[in-house]
N, C-alpha and C positions, 0 to 999 in steps of 0.2 A: 504494500500500500504506500502511496506517495505521502510524504510528510506535508502537513499544513504549516505554513510559515506565518507567524504573527509578529508584528512590530509594535512595541509598547514604549511610549515616551513617559518620562517621569516615573520610571518603574521602581525606584527605590523607596517610595512611600505612598501612602494613601490609596487611592483608586488604582493607580498603576501597579502598585505592589500586589493588591488583591487580584488584579487581572493576571499577573505573572503566576501567582500561586494556582489560580484556576486552570490556566492553559497548560502549565508544565505538568500538572497531574494527569492530563489526558495522554493517551498513547499517540505516538507518531506526530508530535508537534515540535517545531523548531521555534523557540521564542527568542526573538531579538529584543534585548532590553537596552534602552537608551537612557544613559544617566550622565550627569555633568562630570562626575568624578568616579571612574571605575575602581579606584583604589580605596574609596571610602568604605567603612565597615558596613553601612547599609546596602551598598551595591554588592559587596562581596557576599553578604548574607543571602542574596537572591539565588545563589547556587545550592542553598541548603534544603529547600522544600523537596519532598520526594518527587521524582520524575516518573512519569508514565513510561511504559515500555517504548523504546525507540525515540523518546523525547530528549531534547537538549536545549541549553540556554547559551546564547551568544551575547556577551556584554560589550556594548560599544560606548565610547565617549561621544556625547552628543551636544553639539552646539548648533542651534537652528540656523545660524548664518554660514555653516560649513556643511556642504552636501556629501563630500567624499566618504566619510566614515560610514554613512548609511549605505552607499553603493557597495562598499567593501564588505559590509556585513551581509547584505543580500547575496553577493557573490559567494561568500563563504557558506551560506546556508544552502545554496544550490549545488555546491560541490559534493 
């Protein structure tokens, strides 16, 4: 089965964090999480929720004024 790719901004808190937990628990999902600072403890904690079979998280540094990290993450998800 092909993976479903989900891109979530503001993923390290609030609604974004809840969406990450919901999607990563499902099987065959690639969840691209966009955060301002991937090294921050809240961003690193995103990898802790149990992942469904075949699911994985890709964390990207996200600045709305810079497009390239998003394109790179989508390319990584499709590999």
